[in-house]
C-alpha positions, 0 to 999 in steps of 0.5 A, a space after each residue: 508512476 502508473 507502473 507502481 499501480 500496475 504492480 499492485 494490480 498484478 500482485 497475487 500475494 500480500 507479500 508482493 504488495 508489502 514488498 512493492 509498498 516498501 520500495 515505493 515508500 523508500 523511493 517516493 516519500 519526501 525525505 523530511 516526512 517523519 515516519 511517525 507522521 505515517 504511523 511507522 517507527 521506521 520508514 519501512 513497510 514490513 506488513 499488511 498492517 503497515 500498508 493499512 496504517 499508512 493509508 489511514 494516516 494519509 487519508 486523514 491528513 490535510 495534505 492528502 486531501 487539500 490542494 496547494 504546494 507541490 509537496 502536498 500534491 506529492 503526498 496526495 500521490 503517495 496517499 493514492 498509492 497506499 489507498 490502492 495497495 490497501 484495497 488490493 490487500 482487501 481483494 486478496 483476502 476475499 480470494 479463496 486459496 487454490 485447491 491443491 492438485 491431486 485432491 478431489 472433492 468428495 462428499 
């Protein structure tokens, strides 16, 4: 699943991360995991807030931290993905927008 993490690293916009996180969740979340357990109304990622909410919920769950069943390991992997996505969103917030061509810096 490294390719999913590579997509986060390559993302240059919040929109790309939100789209990738939505696809990831639909493909990899256990089918019996209710959206409410992730802080969602539906099993969809529609905004940066959704990414951060899922990250916070999964970090706080015993399955995300503990060992044990294959399902817990699976949920830990999802938690790691959303931790990475939330961190990348934070990085993008700190990157200044590019200066438009044709505008010169005048003081």
